[in-house]
Rosetta silent file (secondary structure, phi, psi, omega in degrees, C-alpha in Angstrom):
SEQUENCE: MSHVSDFLTPAELQKISNLQVVARLVVEGVYSGLHRSPHKGFSIEFAQHRQYVQGDEIRRLDWKVFGKTDRFYIREFEEETNLRATILLDLSGSMAYGRAAPHKAEYARRLAAALAYLMLQQRDTVGLVTFDTRIRRFIPPRSGVAHLRVLMDELQQSQPGGETELSDVFHELVPRIHRRGLLIILSDCFGDVKELTSALAHFRFARHEVMLFQILDRDEMEFPFKQWTKFDSLEVADQHRLIDPAQFRSVYLDNLRQFQDELTAGCHRHRIDLVPMLTDKPYAEALAHYLTRRMAM
SCORE:     score description
SCORE:     0.000 S_00000001
   1 L     0.000  132.674 -176.616    0.029   -0.026   -0.002 S_00000001
   2 L   -96.392  154.118 -178.169    1.385    3.330   -0.987 S_00000001
   3 L  -127.601  164.235  173.163    1.597    6.489    1.045 S_00000001
   4 H   -52.501  -31.803 -174.841    2.236   10.190    0.484 S_00000001
   5 H   -72.712  -15.346  174.271    5.707    9.666    1.905 S_00000001
   6 H   -73.244  -12.221 -178.021    6.535    7.432   -1.016 S_00000001
   7 L  -118.745  -34.982 -168.641    6.320   10.639   -3.252 S_00000001
   8 L  -121.902  126.984  168.831    6.982   13.576   -0.954 S_00000001
   9 L   -72.788  159.872  174.825    9.860   14.080    1.471 S_00000001
  10 H   -56.330  -38.707  176.762    9.261   15.779    4.769 S_00000001
  11 H   -64.878  -37.676  178.593   10.947   18.930    3.459 S_00000001
  12 H   -65.491  -44.713  179.131    8.751   18.899    0.370 S_00000001
  13 H   -53.494  -46.366 -177.655    5.622   18.443    2.512 S_00000001
  14 H   -65.916  -32.787 -179.149    6.648   21.422    4.596 S_00000001
  15 H   -69.894  -29.167 -176.978    7.279   23.583    1.646 S_00000001
  16 H  -106.347   -9.716 -169.678    3.671   23.023    0.258 S_00000001
  17 L   -61.470  -25.301 -176.294    1.716   22.405    3.388 S_00000001
  18 L   -95.266    6.850 -176.960    0.538   25.998    3.849 S_00000001
  19 L   -88.553  163.424  172.465   -0.548   26.366    0.128 S_00000001
  20 L  -133.806  143.271  178.084   -4.048   26.161   -1.253 S_00000001
  21 L   -97.270  105.807 -173.003   -5.288   25.092   -4.648 S_00000001
  22 L  -108.909  132.707  175.583   -8.054   27.763   -5.324 S_00000001
  23 L   -77.025  138.490  177.951  -10.644   27.775   -8.056 S_00000001
  24 L   -97.400  -33.441 -171.839  -10.964   31.158   -9.840 S_00000001
  25 L  -102.118  179.974 -179.383  -14.080   30.398  -11.927 S_00000001
  26 E   -76.595  127.936 -179.751  -17.464   29.007  -11.073 S_00000001
  27 L  -126.411  165.706  175.588  -17.379   25.318  -10.089 S_00000001
  28 L   -92.793  136.133 -177.442  -19.903   22.956   -8.637 S_00000001
  29 L   156.266 -173.638 -178.663  -19.601   22.179   -4.979 S_00000001
  30 L   -74.935  133.420  177.197  -20.434   23.766   -1.528 S_00000001
  31 L   -71.388  122.832  171.826  -20.178   27.608   -1.445 S_00000001
  32 L  -147.799 -169.291 -178.896  -17.302   28.358    1.039 S_00000001
  33 L   -66.575  -29.582 -175.390  -14.449   30.723    1.463 S_00000001
  34 L   -78.617  -43.267 -169.856  -12.147   28.750   -0.889 S_00000001
  35 L  -131.761  158.843  177.453  -14.237   28.359   -4.069 S_00000001
  36 E   -98.471  139.757 -177.680  -17.091   29.908   -5.853 S_00000001
  37 L  -125.282  145.356  171.014  -20.210   27.787   -6.552 S_00000001
  38 L   -69.041  -10.681 -172.115  -23.224   28.166   -8.825 S_00000001
  39 L  -105.228  152.550  177.816  -25.450   26.821   -6.067 S_00000001
  40 L  -107.078  136.501  177.515  -26.729   28.604   -2.952 S_00000001
  41 L    74.956 -175.300  178.134  -26.662   26.816    0.434 S_00000001
  42 L   -90.373  135.133  172.666  -25.847   23.198    1.067 S_00000001
  43 L  -129.227   83.993 -171.327  -26.862   20.330   -1.039 S_00000001
  44 L   -93.129  125.663 -179.901  -25.564   17.249    0.700 S_00000001
  45 L  -119.010  120.509  177.819  -26.209   13.968   -1.092 S_00000001
  46 E   -58.002  129.673 -179.349  -25.417   10.611    0.343 S_00000001
  47 E  -109.282  -53.156 -176.913  -22.950    8.676   -1.868 S_00000001
  48 E  -169.012  169.966  171.422  -21.752    5.528   -0.169 S_00000001
  49 E   -97.708  150.939  163.910  -20.363    3.739    2.936 S_00000001
  50 E  -149.839  160.226 -168.384  -16.832    2.763    3.333 S_00000001
  51 E   -68.553  144.452  177.573  -14.920    1.069    6.135 S_00000001
  52 L   -69.593  138.834  174.114  -13.520    3.304    8.837 S_00000001
  53 L  -122.229  154.830  178.743   -9.726    3.949    8.834 S_00000001
  54 L   -62.322  129.145 -176.157   -7.647    5.624   11.473 S_00000001
  55 L   111.918  -22.279  179.887   -7.819    9.352   10.997 S_00000001
  56 L   -67.952  149.491 -179.198  -11.399    9.457    9.884 S_00000001
  57 L   -77.400  137.824 -171.104  -13.652   11.850   11.944 S_00000001
  58 H   -68.722  -29.619 -173.772  -15.796    9.872   14.474 S_00000001
  59 H   -67.127   -7.453  179.001  -18.908   12.096   13.816 S_00000001
  60 H   -93.247   -3.381 -178.130  -19.083   10.430   10.281 S_00000001
  61 E   -63.505  134.514  175.448  -19.561    6.950   11.733 S_00000001
  62 L   -93.274   99.142 -178.260  -22.943    5.286   10.800 S_00000001
  63 H   -68.495  -24.643  176.106  -24.138    3.803   14.049 S_00000001
  64 H   -62.260  -46.075 -179.801  -27.072    2.118   12.532 S_00000001
  65 H   -65.697  -34.512  178.952  -24.807    0.225   10.297 S_00000001
  66 H   -67.996  -36.865 -178.303  -22.492   -0.595   13.318 S_00000001
  67 H   -65.797  -35.238 -177.519  -25.544   -1.950   15.250 S_00000001
  68 H   -81.136  -36.922 -169.705  -26.326   -4.405   12.365 S_00000001
  69 H  -115.336   -6.372 -175.663  -22.761   -5.485   11.456 S_00000001
  70 L    63.688   23.399 -176.418  -20.600   -4.780   14.494 S_00000001
  71 L  -134.447  151.164  178.497  -18.183   -2.930   12.139 S_00000001
  72 L   -86.503  125.881  175.784  -17.358    0.724   11.755 S_00000001
  73 E  -129.036  147.144  179.980  -18.407    2.396    8.547 S_00000001
  74 E  -105.118  140.741  169.263  -18.148    6.031    7.444 S_00000001
  75 E   -90.678  129.530  179.229  -20.937    7.856    5.500 S_00000001
  76 E  -110.309  137.872 -174.674  -19.575    9.726    2.471 S_00000001
  77 E  -121.916  140.583  176.948  -21.405   12.583    0.828 S_00000001
  78 L   -59.928  -42.538 -167.234  -21.049   14.002   -2.683 S_00000001
  79 L  -105.619   20.757 -175.556  -21.470   17.672   -1.758 S_00000001
  80 L   -88.927   11.288 -177.603  -19.549   17.810    1.516 S_00000001
  81 L  -126.492  172.401  178.964  -16.546   19.384   -0.077 S_00000001
  82 L   -83.474  -25.888 -169.041  -15.569   22.649   -1.760 S_00000001
  83 L  -156.943  138.044  171.497  -14.434   21.453   -5.135 S_00000001
  84 E   -97.789  123.974 -176.766  -14.372   18.524   -7.417 S_00000001
  85 E  -127.154  145.375  176.417  -10.921   18.268   -9.047 S_00000001
  86 E  -131.467  128.281 -179.903   -9.679   15.590  -11.514 S_00000001
  87 E   -97.305  125.492 -177.283   -6.002   15.140  -12.224 S_00000001
  88 E  -108.436  115.800 -169.169   -5.245   14.011  -15.839 S_00000001
  89 E  -115.598  119.922  179.493   -1.851   12.338  -15.996 S_00000001
  90 E   -79.172  124.761  174.876   -0.236   11.722  -19.459 S_00000001
  91 L  -120.732   33.096 -179.878    1.590    8.423  -19.511 S_00000001
  92 L   -74.881  170.920 -171.234    2.535    8.321  -23.130 S_00000001
  93 H   -66.384  -29.642 -179.696    5.986    7.138  -24.156 S_00000001
  94 H   -64.568  -21.286  178.862    7.445   10.702  -24.611 S_00000001
  95 H   -77.210   -3.242  178.263    6.909   11.233  -20.831 S_00000001
  96 H   -89.208    0.802 -176.057    9.640    8.590  -20.154 S_00000001
  97 L   -73.586  139.096  171.475   12.319   10.960  -21.469 S_00000001
  98 L   166.838  114.683  178.086   15.021   12.070  -19.117 S_00000001
  99 L   -74.603  -25.722  173.031   18.799   11.688  -19.216 S_00000001
 100 L  -126.393  149.098 -174.346   18.993   12.493  -15.547 S_00000001
 101 L   -69.474  152.118   -3.806   16.514   11.607  -12.866 S_00000001
 102 L   -86.241  153.879  168.876   13.669   12.242  -12.545 S_00000001
 103 L   -76.705  167.608 -166.972   12.227   11.578  -16.060 S_00000001
 104 H   -61.713  -36.320  178.866    9.163   13.524  -16.965 S_00000001
 105 H   -65.456  -43.268  176.681    6.681   10.852  -15.886 S_00000001
 106 H   -58.765  -48.358  174.848    8.246   10.505  -12.478 S_00000001
 107 H   -55.211  -45.235 -179.586    8.235   14.301  -12.052 S_00000001
 108 H   -65.230  -40.726  179.801    4.574   14.363  -13.109 S_00000001
 109 H   -63.807  -47.258 -179.495    3.581   11.568  -10.711 S_00000001
 110 H   -60.850  -41.924  178.341    5.231   13.430   -7.701 S_00000001
 111 H   -63.717  -43.329  171.445    3.518   16.659   -8.774 S_00000001
 112 H   -51.584  -48.062 -179.977    0.208   14.721   -8.929 S_00000001
 113 H   -61.838  -42.866  179.470    0.721   13.316   -5.506 S_00000001
 114 H   -64.401  -39.880 -178.493    1.456   16.798   -4.053 S_00000001
 115 H   -71.460  -42.330 -179.345   -1.711   18.342   -5.655 S_00000001
 116 H   -62.763  -41.573 -175.590   -3.916   15.406   -4.500 S_00000001
 117 H   -65.445  -45.769 -179.853   -2.535   15.697   -0.969 S_00000001
 118 H   -55.525  -51.187 -172.933   -3.004   19.483   -0.939 S_00000001
 119 H   -68.381  -38.447 -179.592   -6.675   19.297   -2.237 S_00000001
 120 H   -72.584  -31.644  178.701   -7.677   16.485    0.107 S_00000001
 121 H   -66.310  -32.010 -178.101   -6.234   18.355    3.032 S_00000001
 122 L   -93.558   19.880  175.275   -8.458   21.285    2.177 S_00000001
 123 L    62.848   33.174  170.396  -11.484   18.929    2.061 S_00000001
 124 L   -91.692  168.751  171.234  -11.923   18.882   -1.654 S_00000001
 125 E   -99.027  142.826 -178.615  -12.576   15.783   -3.700 S_00000001
 126 E  -135.315  133.889  176.863   -9.943   14.576   -6.149 S_00000001
 127 E  -119.363  171.452 -176.143  -10.121   12.024   -8.967 S_00000001
 128 E  -138.737  132.609  170.990   -7.338   10.641  -11.254 S_00000001
 129 E  -124.370  120.378  170.921   -7.264    9.774  -14.915 S_00000001
 130 E  -104.821  143.430 -173.305   -4.211    8.065  -16.415 S_00000001
 131 E  -153.771  159.919  166.382   -3.933    7.702  -20.167 S_00000001
 132 L  -141.320 -106.900  176.105   -1.658    7.039  -23.178 S_00000001
 133 L   -62.511  -35.385 -173.279   -3.231    5.747  -26.343 S_00000001
 134 L  -140.103  177.854  178.548   -6.510    5.328  -24.459 S_00000001
 135 E   -83.088  121.508  178.091   -7.688    6.070  -20.904 S_00000001
 136 E   -77.759  -50.356 -177.262   -6.056    3.521  -18.611 S_00000001
 137 E  -139.958  138.871  175.228   -7.715    4.221  -15.396 S_00000001
 138 E  -122.628  109.042 -177.524  -10.577    6.537  -14.303 S_00000001
 139 E  -109.747  111.712 -176.060  -10.836    7.104  -10.569 S_00000001
 140 E   -71.118  153.331  179.321  -13.797    9.473   -9.837 S_00000001
 141 E   -55.494  133.221  171.887  -13.350   12.307   -7.277 S_00000001
 142 E  -145.738  178.455 -179.073  -13.698   11.310   -3.690 S_00000001
 143 L  -130.100  169.588  166.338  -12.359   12.589   -0.369 S_00000001
 144 L   106.051  169.305 -171.514  -10.832   11.100    2.806 S_00000001
 145 H   -66.445  -47.509 -175.075   -7.731    9.215    3.987 S_00000001
 146 H   -64.387  -30.297  178.355   -8.691    5.981    2.303 S_00000001
 147 H   -75.557  -33.015  179.232   -9.143    7.629   -1.147 S_00000001
 148 H   -61.934  -38.280  178.610   -5.786    9.343   -0.812 S_00000001
 149 H   -68.857  -37.215  172.946   -4.224    5.839   -0.518 S_00000001
 150 H   -52.188  -52.736  177.844   -6.180    4.723   -3.597 S_00000001
 151 H   -60.566  -45.663 -179.615   -4.654    7.622   -5.514 S_00000001
 152 H   -62.059  -42.914 -179.223   -1.154    6.951   -4.213 S_00000001
 153 H   -57.850  -47.940 -174.129   -1.429    3.259   -5.130 S_00000001
 154 H   -68.807  -38.172  179.114   -2.408    4.097   -8.681 S_00000001
 155 H   -66.138  -37.992 -178.784    0.437    6.697   -9.078 S_00000001
 156 H   -64.816  -31.123  179.414    2.894    4.168   -7.778 S_00000001
 157 H   -83.131  -17.672 -171.334    1.886    1.676  -10.385 S_00000001
 158 L   -69.766  125.492 -178.731    1.667    4.111  -13.321 S_00000001
 159 L  -134.627  142.812 -176.410    4.486    3.767  -15.756 S_00000001
 160 L   -73.614  150.050  176.157    4.816    5.604  -19.213 S_00000001
 161 L   163.959  141.614 -176.920    4.438    3.778  -22.507 S_00000001
 162 L   101.350  157.262  175.986    2.496    3.913  -25.752 S_00000001
 163 L   -81.220  169.895  170.313    1.583    6.541  -28.216 S_00000001
 164 L  -158.365  150.522  167.300   -1.107    9.211  -27.587 S_00000001
 165 L  -119.208  104.175 -170.943   -3.044   11.907  -29.214 S_00000001
 166 H   -54.984  -40.991 -176.551   -4.050   14.182  -26.384 S_00000001
 167 H   -55.341  -49.348 -172.776   -6.950   15.726  -28.249 S_00000001
 168 H   -64.338  -40.784 -179.273   -8.703   12.368  -28.816 S_00000001
 169 H   -63.239  -43.816 -175.915   -8.337   11.386  -25.120 S_00000001
 170 H   -65.207  -43.561  177.733   -9.576   14.734  -23.917 S_00000001
 171 H   -61.972  -33.105  177.768  -12.629   14.773  -26.194 S_00000001
 172 H   -70.488  -30.718  179.748  -13.509   11.250  -24.910 S_00000001
 173 H   -72.572  -28.356 -170.431  -13.267   12.515  -21.282 S_00000001
 174 H   -57.244  -53.450 -179.348  -15.677   15.443  -21.570 S_00000001
 175 H   -68.127  -12.171 -177.663  -18.896   13.391  -21.354 S_00000001
 176 H   -87.857  -19.963  177.882  -17.388   11.200  -18.596 S_00000001
 177 L   -99.091   94.513 -167.117  -16.781   14.128  -16.172 S_00000001
 178 L   -76.097  -32.370 -176.997  -20.318   14.934  -15.435 S_00000001
 179 L  -109.613  141.309  178.077  -20.069   17.922  -13.028 S_00000001
 180 L   -63.688  145.418 -177.262  -18.088   21.000  -13.636 S_00000001
 181 L  -173.314 -157.189 -177.063  -14.949   21.332  -11.598 S_00000001
 182 E   -99.125  121.155  173.477  -11.132   21.815  -11.804 S_00000001
 183 E  -103.363  126.017  179.483   -9.169   19.798  -14.360 S_00000001
 184 E  -116.390  113.338 -179.337   -5.441   19.571  -13.736 S_00000001
 185 E  -102.312  129.220  178.307   -3.516   18.235  -16.725 S_00000001
 186 E  -117.363  107.418 -169.409    0.024   16.952  -16.386 S_00000001
 187 E  -163.088  159.899  172.878    1.657   16.430  -19.765 S_00000001
 188 L   -83.176  -10.384  177.899    4.460   17.479  -22.101 S_00000001
 189 L    66.048    9.797 -179.258    1.661   18.506  -24.543 S_00000001
 190 L   -67.080  132.427 -178.244    3.507   17.169  -27.600 S_00000001
 191 L   151.414 -167.401  175.508    1.209   16.668  -30.523 S_00000001
 192 L   -67.194  115.383 -171.989   -0.879   18.676  -32.904 S_00000001
 193 H   -70.688  -36.654  179.784   -1.212   22.008  -31.148 S_00000001
 194 H   -66.516  -39.135  175.589   -4.318   23.033  -33.025 S_00000001
 195 H   -68.279  -41.911 -179.642   -6.148   19.745  -32.150 S_00000001
 196 H   -60.833  -47.809  178.925   -4.897   20.036  -28.552 S_00000001
 197 H   -59.323  -34.192 -177.360   -6.249   23.693  -28.265 S_00000001
 198 H   -70.074  -41.859  178.884   -9.574   22.504  -29.638 S_00000001
 199 H   -65.925  -36.009  176.910   -9.770   19.791  -27.091 S_00000001
 200 H   -66.729  -35.491  175.001   -8.890   22.149  -24.223 S_00000001
 201 H   -65.500  -27.240  175.630  -11.625   24.460  -25.538 S_00000001
 202 H   -67.082  -47.309  174.992  -13.996   21.567  -25.300 S_00000001
 203 H   -53.097  -46.522 -177.485  -13.262   21.271  -21.552 S_00000001
 204 H   -71.624  -33.032  176.698  -13.897   25.003  -21.060 S_00000001
 205 H   -62.899  -30.730  178.371  -17.187   24.790  -23.133 S_00000001
 206 L   -81.448    3.968  171.844  -18.246   22.071  -20.491 S_00000001
 207 L    73.010   28.862  169.807  -17.651   24.872  -17.886 S_00000001
 208 L   -87.512  144.173  165.276  -14.519   23.237  -16.353 S_00000001
 209 E   -85.643  141.050 -175.278  -11.641   25.283  -15.018 S_00000001
 210 E  -125.802  133.857  165.980   -8.335   23.998  -16.459 S_00000001
 211 E  -116.706  134.703 -178.008   -4.796   24.108  -15.235 S_00000001
 212 E  -121.982  103.630  174.519   -2.213   22.760  -17.704 S_00000001
 213 E   -89.050  110.833  178.644    1.151   21.848  -16.244 S_00000001
 214 E   -87.534  107.384 -176.886    3.548   21.318  -19.137 S_00000001
 215 E   -92.647  118.300 -170.633    6.288   19.020  -18.033 S_00000001
 216 E  -132.550  148.178  168.502    9.417   19.339  -20.050 S_00000001
 217 L   -87.734  148.804 -176.022   13.086   18.202  -19.825 S_00000001
 218 H   -67.155  -27.228  171.097   15.681   20.907  -20.314 S_00000001
 219 H   -51.979  -40.354 -172.624   17.083   18.943  -23.268 S_00000001
 220 H   -77.976  -17.233  177.724   13.813   19.529  -25.015 S_00000001
 221 H   -89.282  -33.904 -170.065   14.027   23.284  -24.389 S_00000001
 222 H  -123.152   -7.532  173.875   17.604   23.887  -25.397 S_00000001
 223 L    47.612   65.497 -166.090   18.642   20.879  -27.556 S_00000001
 224 L   -88.867    8.442 -176.736   22.174   20.827  -26.145 S_00000001
 225 L   -68.099  135.930 -176.099   23.510   17.867  -28.325 S_00000001
 226 L  -111.189  -36.226 -174.748   26.830   18.449  -30.063 S_00000001
 227 L   -99.947  170.386  171.883   27.870   15.192  -31.788 S_00000001
 228 L   -50.548  132.308 -169.380   26.083   12.858  -34.193 S_00000001
 229 E  -139.464  137.275  175.156   23.283   11.393  -31.988 S_00000001
 230 E   -96.323  121.534 -179.894   20.896    8.506  -32.343 S_00000001
 231 E  -104.701  121.162  178.075   17.348    9.447  -31.294 S_00000001
 232 E   -99.385  137.394  172.412   15.068    6.470  -30.403 S_00000001
 233 L   -72.971  132.397  178.080   11.305    6.919  -30.391 S_00000001
 234 L   -85.300   -6.209 -175.718    9.760    6.449  -27.055 S_00000001
 235 L  -116.997  -21.065  179.321    6.303    5.793  -28.501 S_00000001
 236 L  -126.927  118.123 -174.414    6.903    3.638  -31.606 S_00000001
 237 L   -62.005  146.263  178.373    9.140    0.612  -31.189 S_00000001
 238 L    57.075   23.166  175.119   12.215    0.228  -33.393 S_00000001
 239 L  -110.830  127.372 -179.685   11.968    3.726  -34.803 S_00000001
 240 E  -154.508  165.721 -178.585   15.034    5.937  -34.600 S_00000001
 241 E  -141.610  138.533  173.397   16.996    8.593  -36.450 S_00000001
 242 E  -104.419  121.922 -172.785   20.692    9.390  -36.552 S_00000001
 243 E  -135.609  157.807  168.714   21.224   13.102  -37.029 S_00000001
 244 L   -91.411  113.885 -178.548   23.786   15.817  -36.856 S_00000001
 245 H   -61.222  -30.019 -173.968   22.622   18.232  -34.161 S_00000001
 246 H   -65.028  -33.714 -177.633   24.568   21.116  -35.648 S_00000001
 247 H   -87.409  -23.254 -172.244   22.373   21.037  -38.678 S_00000001
 248 H   -93.802  -27.216 -167.179   19.103   20.139  -36.889 S_00000001
 249 H   -60.509  -48.308 -174.327   19.283   22.400  -33.830 S_00000001
 250 H   -63.985  -38.131  178.631   18.180   25.681  -35.341 S_00000001
 251 H   -67.993  -42.383  177.706   15.054   24.037  -37.126 S_00000001
 252 H   -60.613  -47.352 -178.087   14.127   22.233  -33.906 S_00000001
 253 H   -68.589  -30.876  175.136   14.214   25.347  -31.799 S_00000001
 254 H   -66.220  -41.849  176.643   12.289   27.357  -34.360 S_00000001
 255 H   -67.905  -38.762  179.185    9.565   24.677  -34.438 S_00000001
 256 H   -64.947  -40.912  179.019    9.534   24.452  -30.627 S_00000001
 257 H   -63.645  -38.975  173.750    9.205   28.225  -30.345 S_00000001
 258 H   -63.063  -47.355 -179.705    6.312   28.243  -32.834 S_00000001
 259 H   -58.399  -51.431  179.633    4.615   25.333  -30.922 S_00000001
 260 H   -59.114  -41.497 -178.979    5.002   27.100  -27.571 S_00000001
 261 H   -66.932  -41.315  177.312    3.650   30.364  -28.913 S_00000001
 262 H   -64.242  -41.466  179.683    0.568   28.674  -30.378 S_00000001
 263 H   -64.534  -50.398 -177.108   -0.050   26.707  -27.222 S_00000001
 264 H   -61.688  -40.424  174.340    0.289   29.790  -25.003 S_00000001
 265 H   -59.024  -46.743 -177.612   -2.003   31.832  -27.232 S_00000001
 266 H   -63.154  -41.704 -179.157   -4.634   29.038  -27.273 S_00000001
 267 H   -69.301  -42.535 -179.141   -4.496   28.737  -23.414 S_00000001
 268 H   -64.725  -38.920  176.365   -4.789   32.453  -22.956 S_00000001
 269 H   -56.918  -36.409 -176.725   -7.762   32.645  -25.425 S_00000001
 270 L  -101.712   13.385  178.873   -9.636   30.024  -23.348 S_00000001
 271 L    56.281   52.126  177.205   -8.646   31.278  -19.948 S_00000001
 272 L  -115.897  132.357  175.370   -6.473   28.258  -19.101 S_00000001
 273 E   -76.103  115.375  175.458   -3.485   28.471  -16.837 S_00000001
 274 E  -104.235  122.583 -169.424   -0.393   27.153  -18.658 S_00000001
 275 E  -120.867   98.113  175.286    2.340   26.312  -16.196 S_00000001
 276 E   -68.199  133.388 -177.190    5.687   25.309  -17.675 S_00000001
 277 E  -129.740  117.612  177.372    7.664   22.918  -15.447 S_00000001
 278 E   -98.206  134.191 -169.454   11.230   21.826  -16.030 S_00000001
 279 L   -70.627  -10.022  176.140   12.282   18.584  -14.441 S_00000001
 280 L   -94.309   12.134  174.735   15.598   19.882  -13.183 S_00000001
 281 L  -109.984  128.178 -170.880   13.797   22.380  -11.006 S_00000001
 282 L   -59.479  131.877 -176.233   12.518   20.794   -7.688 S_00000001
 283 H   -59.683  -39.485 -179.906    8.738   20.298   -8.144 S_00000001
 284 H   -54.618  -50.105  177.110    7.799   21.396   -4.656 S_00000001
 285 H   -53.855  -50.542 -179.472    9.569   24.603   -5.315 S_00000001
 286 H   -64.692  -41.565  178.007    7.980   25.176   -8.670 S_00000001
 287 H   -63.841  -43.585 -176.223    4.531   24.273   -7.366 S_00000001
 288 H   -65.172  -41.012 -177.399    4.851   26.613   -4.388 S_00000001
 289 H   -65.528  -42.187  179.978    5.850   29.481   -6.634 S_00000001
 290 H   -66.635  -50.229 -177.103    2.895   28.988   -8.950 S_00000001
 291 H   -67.547  -26.988  178.452    0.229   28.510   -6.284 S_00000001
 292 H   -69.844  -41.224  179.677    1.538   31.492   -4.344 S_00000001
 293 H   -70.884  -35.008  176.519    1.313   33.693   -7.444 S_00000001
 294 H   -68.875  -36.019  178.536   -2.134   32.277   -8.364 S_00000001
 295 H   -65.453  -30.914 -179.141   -3.538   33.023   -4.871 S_00000001
 296 H   -75.593  -17.250 -173.253   -2.297   36.647   -5.252 S_00000001
 297 L   -79.640    0.000    0.000   -4.083   37.218   -8.553 S_00000001
């Protein structure tokens, strides 16, 4: 069974523990000081029972169930939180890149663990979607200590591999996420930028707020290679190219600049936070910087 400590060191937990993930737009949930809601008052709806685990609040125990089963169960409610958030974790082959630890997928997993921990601490519900060519796992938003362990277990098992087209996966997800909330995407965003922007716009049309953490290796930003280099595809087996970086570098950087400009413009147009993250910068530090700036806006 996985724990937050498998992803976050005590120093990293201390760095982020006083931060909050705040929704800026209208989302569905209970109206509180943290988030804005389209509903007035409380709309608490019973969802399910689950077995009591150490750390759960005693007041949530269902004593009627205890009387029948002689076991402790907790009553869970759909609307007992401030915000529904879903983390979308890209596990395509390109996320396996990294000449030095951590590779992009590992960095994204740790970032996902930190975000899930923060939001569950502030009594939000958090779900997780992992995907590559297709949706691998869809864990609906829930709250509580037991659910945090479910998320950590899934993150621990998640490994990159396979091709993906982000836009196809995102369009498929729209009808599956029934209530508006916060979508947090962790991806390198590589693909057709126009199709990706269209898929992000689909999320916004469904009234979700979107944060897009673009996880990149510094090699991908600077292309520092000097000698003839063999590049293996991380998404298509047995596909590789041997190139002279001196001839290729300027074309690569021009294409990357154009890609980033189009992605930035598309996110700005649809009111989406685009947050570039480089894997050689400690993720807790980068996350703390972004969330502090976001809270001040």
